N, CA, C and O atoms as a printed pandas DataFrame, in Angstrom:
     atom_number atom_name residue_name chain_id  residue_number  x_coord  y_coord  z_coord
0              1         N          MET        A               1  -40.460  182.239  -76.348
1              2        CA          MET        A               1  -40.348  183.373  -75.445
2              3         C          MET        A               1  -40.799  182.998  -74.034
3              4         O          MET        A               1  -40.252  183.509  -73.057
4              5         N          ASN        A               2  -41.793  182.109  -73.917
5              6        CA          ASN        A               2  -42.262  181.706  -72.587
6              7         C          ASN        A               2  -41.161  181.024  -71.782
7              8         O          ASN        A               2  -41.050  181.224  -70.572
8              9         N          LYS        A               3  -40.352  180.221  -72.457
9             10        CA          LYS        A               3  -39.244  179.540  -71.770
10            11         C          LYS        A               3  -38.229  180.568  -71.261
11            12         O          LYS        A               3  -37.727  180.457  -70.142
12            13         N          ILE        A               4  -37.941  181.545  -72.078
13            14        CA          ILE        A               4  -37.003  182.603  -71.676
14            15         C          ILE        A               4  -37.566  183.380  -70.494
15            16         O          ILE        A               4  -36.848  183.677  -69.539
16            17         N          LYS        A               5  -38.857  183.707  -70.561
17            18        CA          LYS        A               5  -39.484  184.439  -69.457
18            19         C          LYS        A               5  -39.434  183.629  -68.164
19            20         O          LYS        A               5  -39.194  184.187  -67.093
20            21         N          GLU        A               6  -39.657  182.330  -68.253
21            22        CA          GLU        A               6  -39.610  181.489  -67.055
22            23         C          GLU        A               6  -38.184  181.434  -66.489
23            24         O          GLU        A               6  -38.003  181.479  -65.272
24            25         N          GLN        A               7  -37.186  181.339  -67.349
25            26        CA          GLN        A               7  -35.790  181.336  -66.894
26            27         C          GLN        A               7  -35.428  182.653  -66.227
27            28         O          GLN        A               7  -34.763  182.670  -65.191
28            29         N          ILE        A               8  -35.861  183.747  -66.816
29            30        CA          ILE        A               8  -35.596  185.074  -66.245
30            31         C          ILE        A               8  -36.264  185.198  -64.881
31            32         O          ILE        A               8  -35.670  185.705  -63.930
32            33         N          LYS        A               9  -37.495  184.734  -64.800
33            34        CA          LYS        A               9  -38.226  184.789  -63.539
34            35         C          LYS        A               9  -37.490  184.019  -62.453
35            36         O          LYS        A               9  -37.339  184.513  -61.336
36            37         N          GLU        A              10  -37.037  182.823  -62.768
37            38        CA          GLU        A              10  -36.324  182.007  -61.786
38            39         C          GLU        A              10  -35.011  182.668  -61.355
39            40         O          GLU        A              10  -34.664  182.656  -60.174
40            41         N          LYS        A              11  -34.290  183.239  -62.312
41            42        CA          LYS        A              11  -33.044  183.943  -61.970
42            43         C          LYS        A              11  -33.327  185.131  -61.055
43            44         O          LYS        A              11  -32.618  185.359  -60.076
44            45         N          TRP        A              12  -34.380  185.886  -61.392
45            46        CA          TRP        A              12  -34.741  187.042  -60.574
46            47         C          TRP        A              12  -35.122  186.600  -59.166
47            48         O          TRP        A              12  -34.680  187.206  -58.191
48            49         N          LEU        A              13  -35.937  185.553  -59.044
49            50        CA          LEU        A              13  -36.354  185.078  -57.724
50            51         C          LEU        A              13  -35.171  184.550  -56.913
51            52         O          LEU        A              13  -35.085  184.792  -55.709
52            53         N          ASP        A              14  -34.273  183.841  -57.561
53            54        CA          ASP        A              14  -33.072  183.357  -56.857
54            55         C          ASP        A              14  -32.238  184.529  -56.358
55            56         O          ASP        A              14  -31.755  184.522  -55.226
56            57         N          TYR        A              15  -32.074  185.531  -57.210
57            58        CA          TYR        A              15  -31.307  186.716  -56.824
58            59         C          TYR        A              15  -31.994  187.433  -55.664
59            60         O          TYR        A              15  -31.342  187.812  -54.691
60            61         N          TRP        A              16  -33.302  187.617  -55.769
61            62        CA          TRP        A              16  -34.067  188.262  -54.694
62            63         C          TRP        A              16  -33.888  187.509  -53.384
63            64         O          TRP        A              16  -33.640  188.110  -52.339
64            65         N          GLU        A              17  -34.014  186.207  -53.448
65            66        CA          GLU        A              17  -33.936  185.388  -52.238
66            67         C          GLU        A              17  -32.571  185.540  -51.556
67            68         O          GLU        A              17  -32.499  185.631  -50.331
68            69         N          LYS        A              18  -31.508  185.568  -52.332
69            70        CA          LYS        A              18  -30.152  185.668  -51.779
70            71         C          LYS        A              18  -29.812  187.081  -51.309
71            72         O          LYS        A              18  -28.985  187.255  -50.413
72            73         N          ASN        A              19  -30.437  188.078  -51.901
73            74        CA          ASN        A              19  -30.063  189.474  -51.633
74            75         C          ASN        A              19  -31.202  190.302  -51.052
75            76         O          ASN        A              19  -31.140  191.531  -51.047
76            77         N          ARG        A              20  -32.215  189.647  -50.574
77            78        CA          ARG        A              20  -33.445  190.279  -50.121
78            79         C          ARG        A              20  -33.207  191.399  -49.104
79            80         O          ARG        A              20  -33.786  192.479  -49.221
80            81         N          THR        A              21  -32.370  191.146  -48.125
81            82        CA          THR        A              21  -32.176  192.110  -47.038
82            83         C          THR        A              21  -31.704  193.464  -47.552
83            84         O          THR        A              21  -32.307  194.489  -47.233
84            85         N          TRP        A              22  -30.645  193.481  -48.335
85            86        CA          TRP        A              22  -30.147  194.775  -48.791
86            87         C          TRP        A              22  -31.044  195.390  -49.859
87            88         O          TRP        A              22  -31.110  196.614  -49.969
88            89         N          ILE        A              23  -31.740  194.564  -50.653
89            90        CA          ILE        A              23  -32.652  195.120  -51.657
90            91         C          ILE        A              23  -33.812  195.839  -50.967
91            92         O          ILE        A              23  -34.217  196.921  -51.392
92            93         N          ILE        A              24  -34.341  195.241  -49.910
93            94        CA          ILE        A              24  -35.435  195.881  -49.171
94            95         C          ILE        A              24  -34.966  197.206  -48.574
95            96         O          ILE        A              24  -35.689  198.200  -48.621
96            97         N          THR        A              25  -33.773  197.219  -48.021
97            98        CA          THR        A              25  -33.224  198.468  -47.486
98            99         C          THR        A              25  -33.126  199.514  -48.589
99           100         O          THR        A              25  -33.493  200.671  -48.387
100          101         N          SER        A              26  -32.639  199.113  -49.735
101          102        CA          SER        A              26  -32.535  200.032  -50.868
102          103         C          SER        A              26  -33.907  200.544  -51.295
103          104         O          SER        A              26  -34.071  201.726  -51.595
104          105         N          CYS        A              27  -34.884  199.651  -51.320
105          106        CA          CYS        A              27  -36.239  200.042  -51.734
106          107         C          CYS        A              27  -36.887  201.015  -50.751
107          108         O          CYS        A              27  -37.739  201.816  -51.135
108          109         N          GLN        A              28  -36.486  200.944  -49.498
109          110        CA          GLN        A              28  -37.026  201.890  -48.522
110          111         C          GLN        A              28  -36.610  203.315  -48.868
111          112         O          GLN        A              28  -37.317  204.271  -48.549
112          113         N          TYR        A              29  -35.464  203.452  -49.520
113          114        CA          TYR        A              29  -34.991  204.769  -49.925
114          115         C          TYR        A              29  -35.401  205.123  -51.349
115          116         O          TYR        A              29  -35.693  206.280  -51.651
116          117         N          ASN        A              30  -35.420  204.116  -52.219
117          118        CA          ASN        A              30  -35.667  204.365  -53.642
118          119         C          ASN        A              30  -37.089  204.076  -54.096
119          120         O          ASN        A              30  -37.457  204.396  -55.226
120          121         N          GLY        A              31  -37.876  203.482  -53.241
121          122        CA          GLY        A              31  -39.283  203.249  -53.554
122          123         C          GLY        A              31  -39.597  201.870  -54.101
123          124         O          GLY        A              31  -38.732  201.150  -54.601
124          125         N          TYR        A              32  -40.856  201.538  -53.985
125          126        CA          TYR        A              32  -41.412  200.288  -54.484
126          127         C          TYR        A              32  -42.424  200.598  -55.570
127          128         O          TYR        A              32  -42.824  201.747  -55.757
128          129         N          ARG        A              33  -42.830  199.567  -56.276
129          130        CA          ARG        A              33  -43.962  199.634  -57.193
130          131         C          ARG        A              33  -45.027  198.670  -56.677
131          132         O          ARG        A              33  -44.704  197.570  -56.228
132          133         N          LYS        A              34  -46.277  199.071  -56.739
133          134        CA          LYS        A              34  -47.373  198.157  -56.404
134          135         C          LYS        A              34  -47.482  197.118  -57.510
135          136         O          LYS        A              34  -47.178  197.389  -58.672
136          137         N          THR        A              35  -47.923  195.922  -57.126
137          138        CA          THR        A              35  -48.038  194.833  -58.090
138          139         C          THR        A              35  -49.481  194.351  -58.185
139          140         O          THR        A              35  -50.261  194.557  -57.255
140          141         N          PRO        A              36  -49.846  193.715  -59.287
141          142        CA          PRO        A              36  -51.207  193.209  -59.450
142          143         C          PRO        A              36  -51.619  192.176  -58.399
143          144         O          PRO        A              36  -52.812  191.971  -58.174
144          145         N          ASP        A              37  -50.647  191.525  -57.753
145          146        CA          ASP        A              37  -50.962  190.533  -56.726
146          147         C          ASP        A              37  -51.086  191.176  -55.340
147          148         O          ASP        A              37  -50.976  190.501  -54.316
148          149         N          ASN        A              38  -51.317  192.489  -55.331
149          150        CA          ASN        A              38  -51.478  193.276  -54.095
150          151         C          ASN        A              38  -50.217  193.296  -53.232
151          152         O          ASN        A              38  -50.287  193.434  -52.011
152          153         N          GLY        A              39  -49.095  193.160  -53.869
153          154        CA          GLY        A              39  -47.828  193.228  -53.164
154          155         C          GLY        A              39  -47.027  194.427  -53.638
155          156         O          GLY        A              39  -47.573  195.443  -54.069
156          157         N          ARG        A              40  -45.717  194.273  -53.544
157          158        CA          ARG        A              40  -44.821  195.338  -54.000
158          159         C          ARG        A              40  -43.528  194.713  -54.491
159          160         O          ARG        A              40  -43.149  193.610  -54.098
160          161         N          ARG        A              41  -42.876  195.448  -55.354
161          162        CA          ARG        A              41  -41.610  194.997  -55.919
162          163         C          ARG        A              41  -40.674  196.189  -56.063
163          164         O          ARG        A              41  -41.110  197.336  -55.966
164          165         N          PRO        A              42  -39.393  195.925  -56.294
165          166        CA          PRO        A              42  -38.478  197.047  -56.556
166          167         C          PRO        A              42  -38.858  197.764  -57.855
167          168         O          PRO        A              42  -39.621  197.252  -58.674
168          169         N          ARG        A              43  -38.316  198.930  -58.008
169          170        CA          ARG        A              43  -38.561  199.709  -59.219
170          171         C          ARG        A              43  -38.087  198.936  -60.448
171          172         O          ARG        A              43  -37.172  198.116  -60.365
172          173         N          SER        A              44  -38.705  199.202  -61.557
173          174        CA          SER        A              44  -38.406  198.483  -62.799
174          175         C          SER        A              44  -36.956  198.653  -63.232
175          176         O          SER        A              44  -36.336  197.708  -63.722
176          177         N          GLU        A              45  -36.417  199.846  -63.053
177          178        CA          GLU        A              45  -35.031  200.092  -63.442
178          179         C          GLU        A              45  -34.090  199.145  -62.705
179          180         O          GLU        A              45  -33.140  198.619  -63.285
180          181         N          PHE        A              46  -34.363  198.937  -61.435
181          182        CA          PHE        A              46  -33.533  198.038  -60.621
182          183         C          PHE        A              46  -33.611  196.616  -61.162
183          184         O          PHE        A              46  -32.584  195.957  -61.326
184          185         N          ILE        A              47  -34.825  196.137  -61.439
185          186        CA          ILE        A              47  -34.999  194.775  -61.943
186          187         C          ILE        A              47  -34.261  194.599  -63.264
187          188         O          ILE        A              47  -33.608  193.577  -63.473
188          189         N          ILE        A              48  -34.356  195.573  -64.150
189          190        CA          ILE        A              48  -33.693  195.479  -65.450
190          191         C          ILE        A              48  -32.174  195.452  -65.297
191          192         O          ILE        A              48  -31.492  194.712  -66.005
192          193         N          VAL        A              49  -31.646  196.252  -64.382
193          194        CA          VAL        A              49  -30.195  196.226  -64.139
194          195         C          VAL        A              49  -29.762  194.855  -63.622
195          196         O          VAL        A              49  -28.744  194.317  -64.058
196          197         N          VAL        A              50  -30.528  194.296  -62.700
197          198        CA          VAL        A              50  -30.201  192.966  -62.170
198          199         C          VAL        A              50  -30.231  191.933  -63.293
199          200         O          VAL        A              50  -29.338  191.090  -63.380
200          201         N          LEU        A              51  -31.243  191.989  -64.150
201          202        CA          LEU        A              51  -31.318  191.040  -65.267
202          203         C          LEU        A              51  -30.118  191.173  -66.189
203          204         O          LEU        A              51  -29.609  190.176  -66.702
204          205         N          THR        A              52  -29.671  192.384  -66.397
205          206        CA          THR        A              52  -28.505  192.624  -67.237
206          207         C          THR        A              52  -27.268  191.966  -66.641
207          208         O          THR        A              52  -26.447  191.401  -67.364
208          209         N          ILE        A              53  -27.140  192.043  -65.336
209          210        CA          ILE        A              53  -26.000  191.427  -64.648
210          211         C          ILE        A              53  -26.121  189.906  -64.661
211          212         O          ILE        A              53  -25.135  189.205  -64.889
212          213         N          LEU        A              54  -27.315  189.401  -64.419
213          214        CA          LEU        A              54  -27.511  187.952  -64.342
214          215         C          LEU        A              54  -27.398  187.262  -65.691
215          216         O          LEU        A              54  -26.982  186.106  -65.767
216          217         N          SER        A              55  -27.763  187.960  -66.747
217          218        CA          SER        A              55  -27.745  187.343  -68.070
218          219         C          SER        A              55  -27.383  188.376  -69.124
219          220         O          SER        A              55  -28.255  189.023  -69.704
220          221         N          SER        A              56  -26.098  188.519  -69.362
221          222        CA          SER        A              56  -25.663  189.509  -70.350
222          223         C          SER        A              56  -26.158  189.134  -71.748
223          224         O          SER        A              56  -26.428  190.014  -72.565
224          225         N          GLN        A              57  -26.277  187.837  -72.025
225          226        CA          GLN        A              57  -26.788  187.409  -73.330
226          227         C          GLN        A              57  -28.240  187.862  -73.515
227          228         O          GLN        A              57  -28.620  188.340  -74.584
228          229         N          PHE        A              58  -29.036  187.706  -72.467
229          230        CA          PHE        A              58  -30.416  188.188  -72.521
230          231         C          PHE        A              58  -30.433  189.691  -72.780
231          232         O          PHE        A              58  -31.184  190.176  -73.626
232          233         N          ALA        A              59  -29.610  190.411  -72.055
233          234        CA          ALA        A              59  -29.581  191.865  -72.195
234          235         C          ALA        A              59  -29.204  192.263  -73.616
235          236         O          ALA        A              59  -29.836  193.136  -74.211
236          237         N          GLN        A              60  -28.188  191.630  -74.151
237          238        CA          GLN        A              60  -27.736  191.979  -75.496
238          239         C          GLN        A              60  -28.768  191.632  -76.555
239          240         O          GLN        A              60  -28.934  192.368  -77.529
240          241         N          THR        A              61  -29.455  190.529  -76.373
241          242        CA          THR        A              61  -30.401  190.065  -77.382
242          243         C          THR        A              61  -31.760  190.719  -77.250
243          244         O          THR        A              61  -32.282  191.260  -78.224
244          245         N          TRP        A              62  -32.348  190.678  -76.053
245          246        CA          TRP        A              62  -33.746  191.051  -75.880
246          247         C          TRP        A              62  -33.978  192.475  -75.394
247          248         O          TRP        A              62  -34.905  193.137  -75.861
248          249         N          LEU        A              63  -33.171  192.954  -74.479
249          250        CA          LEU        A              63  -33.449  194.289  -73.943
250          251         C          LEU        A              63  -33.348  195.360  -75.017
251          252         O          LEU        A              63  -34.115  196.322  -75.013
252          253         N          GLU        A              64  -32.419  195.199  -75.921
253          254        CA          GLU        A              64  -32.307  196.164  -77.010
254          255         C          GLU        A              64  -33.597  196.187  -77.843
255          256         O          GLU        A              64  -34.075  197.248  -78.246
256          257         N          ILE        A              65  -34.139  195.007  -78.085
257          258        CA          ILE        A              65  -35.398  194.931  -78.843
258          259         C          ILE        A              65  -36.532  195.582  -78.059
259          260         O          ILE        A              65  -37.295  196.378  -78.606
260          261         N          PHE        A              66  -36.640  195.241  -76.774
261          262        CA          PHE        A              66  -37.702  195.825  -75.949
262          263         C          PHE        A              66  -37.598  197.343  -75.909
263          264         O          PHE        A              66  -38.597  198.045  -76.068
264          265         N          TYR        A              67  -36.390  197.845  -75.696
265          266        CA          TYR        A              67  -36.227  199.300  -75.618
266          267         C          TYR        A              67  -36.529  199.976  -76.951
267          268         O          TYR        A              67  -37.021  201.104  -76.979
268          269         N          SER        A              68  -36.238  199.293  -78.050
269          270        CA          SER        A              68  -36.546  199.907  -79.346
270          271         C          SER        A              68  -38.054  199.963  -79.586
271          272         O          SER        A              68  -38.536  200.841  -80.300
272          273         N          LEU        A              69  -38.806  199.021  -78.986
273          274        CA          LEU        A              69  -40.262  199.009  -79.137
274          275         C          LEU        A              69  -40.951  199.922  -78.126
275          276         O          LEU        A              69  -41.942  200.583  -78.434
276          277         N          ASN        A              70  -40.399  199.940  -76.907
277          278        CA          ASN        A              70  -41.021  200.730  -75.839
278          279         C          ASN        A              70  -39.968  200.958  -74.755
279          280         O          ASN        A              70  -39.488  200.002  -74.146
280          281         N          SER        A              71  -39.619  202.183  -74.520
281          282        CA          SER        A              71  -38.555  202.470  -73.559
282          283         C          SER        A              71  -39.066  202.609  -72.120
283          284         O          SER        A              71  -38.292  202.940  -71.222
284          285         N          ASN        A              72  -40.350  202.361  -71.896
285          286        CA          ASN        A              72  -40.914  202.449  -70.553
286          287         C          ASN        A              72  -40.548  201.183  -69.776
287          288         O          ASN        A              72  -41.003  200.088  -70.105
288          289         N          GLU        A              73  -39.718  201.348  -68.740
289          290        CA          GLU        A              73  -39.223  200.196  -67.982
290          291         C          GLU        A              73  -40.345  199.408  -67.302
291          292         O          GLU        A              73  -40.274  198.183  -67.208
292          293         N          ASP        A              74  -41.370  200.102  -66.831
293          294        CA          ASP        A              74  -42.499  199.389  -66.215
294          295         C          ASP        A              74  -43.168  198.462  -67.223
295          296         O          ASP        A              74  -43.537  197.338  -66.884
296          297         N          ASP        A              75  -43.327  198.930  -68.464
297          298        CA          ASP        A              75  -43.918  198.091  -69.505
298          299         C          ASP        A              75  -43.021  196.905  -69.840
299          300         O          ASP        A              75  -43.514  195.808  -70.105
300          301         N          ILE        A              76  -41.718  197.116  -69.831
301          302        CA          ILE        A              76  -40.777  196.026  -70.118
302          303         C          ILE        A              76  -40.867  194.964  -69.031
303          304         O          ILE        A              76  -40.914  193.771  -69.330
304          305         N          VAL        A              77  -40.893  195.390  -67.774
305          306        CA          VAL        A              77  -41.004  194.436  -66.660
306          307         C          VAL        A              77  -42.315  193.658  -66.763
307          308         O          VAL        A              77  -42.337  192.451  -66.520
308          309         N          LYS        A              78  -43.398  194.330  -67.119
309          310        CA          LYS        A              78  -44.679  193.639  -67.302
310          311         C          LYS        A              78  -44.597  192.644  -68.447
311          312         O          LYS        A              78  -45.075  191.516  -68.326
312          313         N          ALA        A              79  -43.997  193.050  -69.557
313          314        CA          ALA        A              79  -43.879  192.165  -70.721
314          315         C          ALA        A              79  -43.041  190.923  -70.404
315          316         O          ALA        A              79  -43.263  189.855  -70.976
316          317         N          LEU        A              80  -42.088  191.068  -69.502
317          318        CA          LEU        A              80  -41.238  189.939  -69.109
318          319         C          LEU        A              80  -41.901  189.057  -68.052
319          320         O          LEU        A              80  -41.355  188.021  -67.672
320          321         N          GLY        A              81  -43.069  189.468  -67.583
321          322        CA          GLY        A              81  -43.769  188.676  -66.577
322          323         C          GLY        A              81  -43.199  188.828  -65.183
323          324         O          GLY        A              81  -43.319  187.918  -64.362
324          325         N          LEU        A              82  -42.578  189.969  -64.902
325          326        CA          LEU        A              82  -41.924  190.181  -63.608
326          327         C          LEU        A              82  -42.644  191.209  -62.732
327          328         O          LEU        A              82  -42.081  191.693  -61.750
328          329         N          ASP        A              83  -43.863  191.534  -63.080
329          330        CA          ASP        A              83  -44.624  192.513  -62.301
330          331         C          ASP        A              83  -45.371  191.794  -61.179
331          332         O          ASP        A              83  -46.598  191.699  -61.188
332          333         N          PHE        A              84  -44.605  191.295  -60.217
333          334        CA          PHE        A              84  -45.164  190.568  -59.084
334          335         C          PHE        A              84  -44.324  190.853  -57.849
335          336         O          PHE        A              84  -43.189  191.321  -57.938
336          337         N          ASP        A              85  -44.908  190.561  -56.703
337          338        CA          ASP        A              85  -44.189  190.682  -55.433
338          339         C          ASP        A              85  -43.277  189.460  -55.307
339          340         O          ASP        A              85  -43.776  188.337  -55.240
340          341         N          PRO        A              86  -41.969  189.646  -55.273
341          342        CA          PRO        A              86  -41.064  188.493  -55.220
342          343         C          PRO        A              86  -41.244  187.627  -53.975
343          344         O          PRO        A              86  -41.064  186.411  -54.043
344          345         N          ASP        A              87  -41.597  188.230  -52.842
345          346        CA          ASP        A              87  -41.825  187.424  -51.640
346          347         C          ASP        A              87  -43.044  186.520  -51.802
347          348         O          ASP        A              87  -43.016  185.354  -51.408
348          349         N          LEU        A              88  -44.115  187.064  -52.384
349          350        CA          LEU        A              88  -45.312  186.250  -52.614
350          351         C          LEU        A              88  -45.026  185.128  -53.614
351          352         O          LEU        A              88  -45.514  184.009  -53.460
352          353         N          GLU        A              89  -44.243  185.434  -54.620
353          354        CA          GLU        A              89  -43.915  184.434  -55.641
354          355         C          GLU        A              89  -43.003  183.349  -55.075
355          356         O          GLU        A              89  -43.145  182.176  -55.421
356          357         N          LEU        A              90  -42.073  183.732  -54.212
357          358        CA          LEU        A              90  -41.227  182.731  -53.557
358          359         C          LEU        A              90  -42.055  181.812  -52.673
359          360         O          LEU        A              90  -41.791  180.612  -52.598
360          361         N          LYS        A              91  -43.055  182.372  -52.003
361          362        CA          LYS        A              91  -43.948  181.560  -51.177
362          363         C          LYS        A              91  -44.703  180.559  -52.045
363          364         O          LYS        A              91  -44.841  179.394  -51.672
364          365         N          LYS        A              92  -45.187  181.003  -53.194
365          366        CA          LYS        A              92  -45.875  180.098  -54.128
366          367         C          LYS        A              92  -44.934  178.984  -54.587
367          368         O          LYS        A              92  -45.319  177.817  -54.649
368          369         N          ARG        A              93  -43.699  179.362  -54.908
369          370        CA          ARG        A              93  -42.722  178.361  -55.368
370          371         C          ARG        A              93  -42.438  177.354  -54.270
371          372         O          ARG        A              93  -42.355  176.154  -54.530
372          373         N          GLN        A              94  -42.288  177.833  -53.048
373          374        CA          GLN        A              94  -42.023  176.949  -51.913
374          375         C          GLN        A              94  -43.212  176.015  -51.681
375          376         O          GLN        A              94  -43.025  174.816  -51.476
376          377         N          ASP        A              95  -44.423  176.552  -51.710
377          378        CA          ASP        A              95  -45.619  175.728  -51.534
378          379         C          ASP        A              95  -45.730  174.674  -52.631
379          380         O          ASP        A              95  -46.103  173.531  -52.370
380          381         N          SER        A              96  -45.406  175.065  -53.847
381          382        CA          SER        A              96  -45.470  174.140  -54.977
382          383         C          SER        A              96  -44.451  173.015  -54.830
383          384         O          SER        A              96  -44.751  171.858  -55.125
384          385         N          GLU        A              97  -43.251  173.352  -54.375
385          386        CA          GLU        A              97  -42.214  172.332  -54.162
386          387         C          GLU        A              97  -42.616  171.375  -53.050
387          388         O          GLU        A              97  -42.395  170.169  -53.157
388          389         N          GLN        A              98  -43.202  171.903  -51.991
389          390        CA          GLN        A              98  -43.664  171.037  -50.896
390          391         C          GLN        A              98  -44.787  170.134  -51.368
391          392         O          GLN        A              98  -44.827  168.956  -51.012
392          393         N          GLN        A              99  -45.689  170.666  -52.156
393          394        CA          GLN        A              99  -46.809  169.898  -52.681
394          395         C          GLN        A              99  -46.309  168.770  -53.583
395          396         O          GLN        A              99  -46.870  167.674  -53.581
396          397         N          ALA        A             100  -45.266  169.038  -54.344
397          398        CA          ALA        A             100  -44.723  168.031  -55.257
398          399         C          ALA        A             100  -44.114  166.852  -54.500
399          400         O          ALA        A             100  -44.007  165.755  -55.049
400          401         N          HIS        A             101  -43.720  167.062  -53.267
401          402        CA          HIS        A             101  -43.094  166.003  -52.481
402          403         C          HIS        A             101  -44.083  165.224  -51.621
403          404         O          HIS        A             101  -43.700  164.269  -50.946
404          405         N          LEU        A             102  -45.343  165.621  -51.643
405          406        CA          LEU        A             102  -46.342  164.887  -50.878
406          407         C          LEU        A             102  -46.704  163.588  -51.592
407          408         O          LEU        A             102  -46.731  163.533  -52.822
408          409         N          ILE        A             103  -46.977  162.562  -50.825
409          410        CA          ILE        A             103  -47.325  161.263  -51.371
410          411         C          ILE        A             103  -48.834  161.098  -51.304
411          412         O          ILE        A             103  -49.434  161.339  -50.257
412          413         N          PRO        A             104  -49.459  160.691  -52.407
413          414        CA          PRO        A             104  -50.902  160.461  -52.348
414          415         C          PRO        A             104  -51.234  159.367  -51.330
415          416         O          PRO        A             104  -50.630  158.295  -51.354
416          417         N          ALA        A             105  -52.177  159.631  -50.451
417          418        CA          ALA        A             105  -52.500  158.706  -49.365
418          419         C          ALA        A             105  -53.175  157.431  -49.849
419          420         O          ALA        A             105  -53.087  156.405  -49.175
420          421         N          ASN        A             106  -53.836  157.465  -50.979
421          422        CA          ASN        A             106  -54.602  156.313  -51.436
422          423         C          ASN        A             106  -53.841  155.373  -52.359
423          424         O          ASN        A             106  -54.406  154.373  -52.802
424          425         N          ASP        A             107  -52.607  155.652  -52.656
425          426        CA          ASP        A             107  -51.866  154.836  -53.608
426          427         C          ASP        A             107  -50.687  154.156  -52.924
427          428         O          ASP        A             107  -49.642  154.785  -52.758
428          429         N          PRO        A             108  -50.817  152.873  -52.516
429          430        CA          PRO        A             108  -49.729  152.185  -51.817
430          431         C          PRO        A             108  -48.485  152.012  -52.679
431          432         O          PRO        A             108  -47.396  151.807  -52.142
432          433         N          LYS        A             109  -48.616  152.088  -53.990
433          434        CA          LYS        A             109  -47.451  151.976  -54.867
434          435         C          LYS        A             109  -46.507  153.162  -54.673
435          436         O          LYS        A             109  -45.309  153.059  -54.938
436          437         N          GLN        A             110  -47.051  154.282  -54.210
437          438        CA          GLN        A             110  -46.264  155.488  -54.029
438          439         C          GLN        A             110  -45.552  155.543  -52.677
439          440         O          GLN        A             110  -44.732  156.432  -52.452
440          441         N          LEU        A             111  -45.849  154.619  -51.787
441          442        CA          LEU        A             111  -45.213  154.631  -50.472
442          443         C          LEU        A             111  -43.740  154.273  -50.588
443          444         O          LEU        A             111  -43.387  153.372  -51.349
444          445         N          PRO        A             112  -42.896  154.940  -49.870
445          446        CA          PRO        A             112  -41.469  154.592  -49.876
446          447         C          PRO        A             112  -41.283  153.161  -49.369
447          448         O          PRO        A             112  -42.092  152.656  -48.592
448          449         N          GLN        A             113  -40.222  152.527  -49.815
449          450        CA          GLN        A             113  -39.949  151.133  -49.421
450          451         C          GLN        A             113  -39.821  150.959  -47.921
451          452         O          GLN        A             113  -40.201  149.912  -47.397
452          453         N          THR        A             114  -39.300  151.945  -47.215
453          454        CA          THR        A             114  -39.157  151.827  -45.771
454          455         C          THR        A             114  -40.515  151.723  -45.092
455          456         O          THR        A             114  -40.662  151.025  -44.088
456          457         N          LEU        A             115  -41.508  152.420  -45.642
457          458        CA          LEU        A             115  -42.842  152.323  -45.085
458          459         C          LEU        A             115  -43.488  150.999  -45.454
459          460         O          LEU        A             115  -44.262  150.446  -44.672
460          461         N          GLU        A             116  -43.178  150.489  -46.634
461          462        CA          GLU        A             116  -43.728  149.206  -47.060
462          463         C          GLU        A             116  -43.347  148.084  -46.106
463          464         O          GLU        A             116  -44.152  147.188  -45.852
464          465         N          LYS        A             117  -42.134  148.124  -45.577
465          466        CA          LYS        A             117  -41.652  147.075  -44.682
466          467         C          LYS        A             117  -42.450  147.024  -43.380
467          468         O          LYS        A             117  -42.575  145.968  -42.760
468          469         N          HIS        A             118  -42.983  148.165  -42.975
469          470        CA          HIS        A             118  -43.699  148.240  -41.707
470          471         C          HIS        A             118  -45.191  148.032  -41.853
471          472         O          HIS        A             118  -45.907  148.106  -40.854
472          473         N          ARG        A             119  -45.687  147.780  -43.029
473          474        CA          ARG        A             119  -47.124  147.588  -43.253
474          475         C          ARG        A             119  -47.541  146.200  -42.884
475          476         O          ARG        A             119  -48.717  145.856  -43.007
């Protein structure tokens, strides 16, 4: 289930990133939800609809189960690990990607070959 949750999270963040402008406009009219990370996110119903569009297989398999256990959309979004501010999460993802590309300063084996030539 953790792998599925991570895939869903990535799909949601990619969708948010590409459609952020109009989603924010929509949220100004339809409201936001506060998040545990002191941010805000779209309403749970919106997130669930987007997930249904992004992954019909997920919707057919898992959403039916979730709704049969608990029909509260806020609880479903929390159970899926999506109760976060997407902008804050995108910033974390960006920082993590930048960090992954940094070269340790103390390890000459990690230096690119072009830098090795100039040493």
